[in-house]
C-alpha positions, 0 to 999 in steps of 0.5 A: 167807119174805118177804112180796111187796107188790102194788107189787113184785108189779106190778113184777115183772110189768112186768119180766117182760112187757118181758123176754119182748118179744125173743121175740115175732115182731113185736119181732124184726121191729122189730130187723131193721127198726132195723137196716135202718134203721141201715144205710141211714143208714150208706150215706147218709152213706158217699155224702155223703162220697164225693160231697164236696158237704158240708163236712167240718163238716156231715159231721161234724154229720151223723155225730153226728146219725146216731149218737145216732139209732141209739144212742137206738133202741137204747136204747129197743127193745134194751137196756131189755128186756135190762136188764128181762130181767137184773132179772128173772133176778137177782130185784133188781128195784129195781137202778139203770139202768146209766149210759153205753150201749156205742156201737155204731154201726159 
């Protein structure tokens, strides 16, 4: 039997708390609001494309900004808790964070 250090116990407790976030009603509302925000950004960008009042370069910059914004928003709110849940389930709380995050803009 291995002894769990106070530091490991603390990390495990924090990971457990983070892993439970997706089941919290307020967190579910937050994720819905994030999706509404993504859809609003997408519609705004499409309207700008259709209005033809921005240069192709400006549209590309806006699309890149929006994509980065959505990826950052999703990483902080969705990917971190999912990663914590996987770590708790596997028991390996010292696993390194994944590298590249999947682009789920569209």
